[in-house]
N, C-alpha and C positions, 0 to 999 in steps of 0.2 A: 300537508302542512299548508295552513292558511296560509296566505301570505300578507302582509301588510303593507299597505302600496307606497309605491315611494315617492318621497318629495319631489314637487313640481317647481318648474325655474322658469322665472320670466326675467322680460328686462324692459326698462325703460327705451321706449324708440326718440331719439333726437331728433324729433321731427320740427321742435321750438329748437331756436339760435340760443348759443348761450352755457350747451353743456346742462351737468345735472348739479355744478355747483355755483352757485353766485361768487365767483372769485375773478382774481386777474390771472391766477394761474394756468400754466399751458396745459389746455386739455386737447390733446389729436381727438376731436371728437367732430361732426360736423352734420349741419342738419339737412343736406342737401339731398336728394335722391341718389344720387350717384353710390355716394358713403352707405348711405340706409340699406340701399339694395347689398352693397358687399357685407353691411353689418349685420343684417337679416339671413343670408345665405352662411354667414360663419358662426350666428345662435343655432341655426338647425343642427349645421355639422358637429356641433360641440355642446349637444345634449338640451339647448335649453327648448320648451315646451311651446311657451307662448311670447308675444311682443304685446305692449303696451304706449298706443299712440297717446300723444297728448293734444288737449283742446287747449286753446288759446286764441283771443279773438284779434286782442290791441298789446304793443308792444309795451313792455314794462317788467322790469326787477331784471334787467340782464335781456330778455329774451323778446329782438327787435324783429325778429321774424318768425313767423309760424306757417308752415302748410295745414290745409284744414285734414281732421282728422280720420272720415270717414274714407274719404278717396284716397286718402296715404296710403292709409292700411290696405285697401284695395290692391291699389298697384304694387306696396310691396309682396301681396299676399300673388300675384301674378308671375311674382322671382321667386318662389318656393315651392315645395312640394308638400313638406311635415307639416310645419312654424305655423299655429292658431296666431290671427291676431287681434287682439280686444282693440277694436276702437272707442273713443271716448266723445260721448255727446253730454246736450247740456238739454235739459227739457227748459222749454224757453224759445230758444233760437232754434230748436227742433220739435217738431210735431210728432207723436206716436202713431200717426197714420203713415208718414212720408219716412219715417223712420225707420219702423216695421218692414216696410214693402222694398225700405232701400236694402237694408241687412239682408231679408229675405233673398234679393235678387244675386248677391254677394257670396252668399252660400253656396245657392245654388250652381254660380261658376265657378268657385272653389272647392268643390265636393266637403262641404260642413267646416270651414276652416274659419268663419269670424265669429266674432264673440263682438262683447257692449261691454263699458264703461258705462254707467250711468252717472254722471255729477250733478251732487244738487246745486252746486257754486258758492264761490266763498269771495267772489273779486266782483264787488259791488261797480267797481269804476269802469269795470269789462261792460255789464250787463247798461249801466246808463250809457254809454258812447255808443250801441248799437241800438236804443229805444226799445230794450227790454223791461219787462215788469219787474223789479227785484220783491219778492216776497218777505218777509219775516223769515228769523233763519228755521224755525219747525216747521211754517208754512211752506219752505221750499222743500221739507221733506215729505209731507203731505202729498206736494206738487209730483215728485218725483214716483211715490210710490204708485199715485196713478198711473204714471208714466208705465211703472215697470208692469204695473199687472195691464195695462192695455196690451202693451205689446207683445205682452205672454197669452192672453187671452186671442189677439188677431194671428200668433201662429199655430196656437192647437186648437183652435174653435172654428167652424163654420158658424154664419149667423150668430156674430161676435155683437153680443150688449152690454154699453157699461155707459153708468149716470152716475160720473162724479161731477165733484165741484169744478174739476179743470179742464174736464177730458170727458167726449162722449160720443158713445159712438151705438149705433142701431143697425140691425143683423147686418152686419159686414160679415161680407168671406174674402178673404185674401188666398188669391191662386194663381202660382204655386206656392205650398208651404215651403220653409227651410226643409232640408234634409237631416238636418239633426234633429234626432228625437231628445227629448220630449217638445225640446225648443232650443233655439242659441242660448250660450252662456250667458245670467247675465251677472256684471261686476257692480259693485259701488266699490265708496270710501265712506269716510267720517269718523271721526269719534265719539262725536258726543250719544245723549241717548236717543236724541231723534233718530240717526244713524243705523245707530247699534237697533234699536227696537225696529225700525224699518226692516235691515238684511234678516232680520230673525224671522220673517213675515211672508219677506218674497222672492230675496237675491238668493243665486246662488253661490257665489261668491261673497266676502267681506276682503277689503284690503283696510290694514291700519298703516299707521303711520308708524314709523323706527320704535324701537323701544327695548327695555330691557327682557331677559328672558321672564323675570319675575312679572313684570307687567304685563308682558305677552298674556302671558298664562289669564292674569285677569281676566283681560278684556277677552280671552277665546271663554273660558267657563260661563263669564255672562251672558255671548250670544248664543253659545250652545244650550244653557237652560231656558233664556226663553224661547227658543226656536223647538225645542224639543216641547214645551205649553202649548205651543201652537202647530204641532205634528208637521215642521219642516226640519231640513237641514239644508245646512250655510255651511262653506267650504273657506279658510280661514288663507289671508296670502300678506304678508308683512314687506313693506319697505326697508331695503337695504342698500347701503352704498358700501362698496366691496374694494377695500383694497389690500392684495394680495401682493405680499412680495416674500423674498428669499427668507429672510429676517424679521422679527418683531418690530427690530430698533429701525429697519427702512421701513418699512408699513407705518408706523406712526411718525413717521419724519417726513411722509407724504402730508399726511393727514394734516400736522402743522402747516408745514407749507399753505396746504389751501388756505388754513385758516388766515394764516399772516396774510396772505393776500386779496383775505375778503374785499369783495366790492362795499364797500361801508354803507355809501348809503343808500344800494338797492337793497342790502340785506336788514336794514331799519327799516325803510318803505316797507317791503312786505312785511316783517312783523309788526307793523302800527296794522297792516289791513288785515292779517289773519288776528289779532285782537279784537278789531272792532266789531270783526264778525264772529267769534266765538263769543264776545259779550253779549250778543243777542238771542245766545241760546238761553234755555230755560235756568239750568245749568251756572249760565255766567261762564261756561270756557269752551274753547273748542281743539282742536286738532293740535293746535299749539300751544296753549295755554301754561305748561311747562317746558317752553322750548327757550334756551339760552341764548345768547347770539351766535356762540358758536356750532349750535345746533341746527339753527335758520341757517348757516350760509350750506346746506344741501336741504333744500326747501320743505321735504318729508321726512324731515328725523331721521333718515340714512344714518350718521355717525352713531348713533345712542343702541343700533342692533349691533354694534361691536363684532361686526363681521370685518376688521381689520387685525393684520398680521400675516402667520405663515400658513400655507395651505392645508396642513394639518390643524391647525389653530379654528383654522375660521371652516373648515369640516364639522370638526366636534364641536364649533358652536351652533352650526345650520342645524345636525342632528339633536342638537339640546332643543332649537325650537320646534322642530317635529314633536319631540317627547314631549312638548305642551301643550299639544291641538293645530300646529301651524302644518297647512298643506302647501303651500307653498311660497317662494321666495321671492318678490321681487326686486329686480337687482341696479343699482347705476353704477357707475365707474366711469373713473377719468378719463381714459384716455381706449373707448370703446370696444373697437375691434380686437387691437392686440391682449385686452384683458380679459374680454371675452373668448376668447382663445387660451388665452393663460388659466382660465379658471375650467375650459372642455379639457384641458391637458393634466392638472394640476389639482384639482378642488374636487371635480364632478367624481371622479374616481375614486377621492379618499372619502366621500358621502355615499357612495352605492356598498365600498365595503363595509363600512360600519354598519349603514341599513342592514346589510345582508348577514353580518355576526349578530346582529340584535335579532336576528328573526332565527337562527339557529338556538341561540341562548334560550328563548323565547317559545322555542316548539314542543309540545308535550314529546313526553318519552315514550319510547315503541314499545304497544303493551308485549307482556309475558306471553310467550304460547305454548 
């Protein structure tokens, strides 16, 4: 019987202070290394495949402290055995030669458990603060695509040469190359036309903000059609903030408490910055163009995915996302360690049961003998 691949699960690493909601509500989540080690160990014990570190250079929108993503990713890998950690990097502060060598070394030291999320950038103030160039919207994706082509070429070829607008290489050979073959997995995000087109050409994974099943399907179909034209395949990850409680009423009450206690100033400032960034795209909108104030309280539209309710409701909604082409759920939680454990005990088994039932249902009938 042909096996359909199991859905993968990732979680946002809270290596940035403030948690995953811009709210004054209590979050039993901490940005310290000790907390994150315990969280990573709990996550891999409870069925999570990936962890995604965040990249921030300056304070803002409730994130006053930030640990650097690549070194923090390596530190978490040193304390785990199965989890793959996705290190977020920004073209501009990082150059592809350094990133390729740095990540290849981590891959070698961790037996193939590092991945990379190439972030094209949305926070102009951050780039200005550290003296980095801020190309206009679509040019940032041109730079990111060159960055990805460069690191992939370095990881897979000897005597690599590349002559781009932003990066150039001549007869460069990196050794040792990564353990992972053909190379280290490359993730990216963004909802603009430029972001989706880049994913359809070069990325292994595409992250999209949270949304309804119907809207996610439109994005999946669009990217997969474009990728097919390019003889490329890209997998899809969807952001979701998960609130699982014994009853739907309890879960919805938690959501309302988060919104009622939102940091209004920080949410509005974040909304202004994202609208400014999106307005610079050719289509005049970006990731958060259709996000309400309530959506922006979870800054990657995680509430929109509606994984809020009982374990059974959430499991069914997760599989509905899989059925429209989603390969991975990128999860955020209010109280990370305890809710990751609750997810592993009460939601993930239900997801696997539904997946298995679907496989049995879709299996061909045995031939007559």
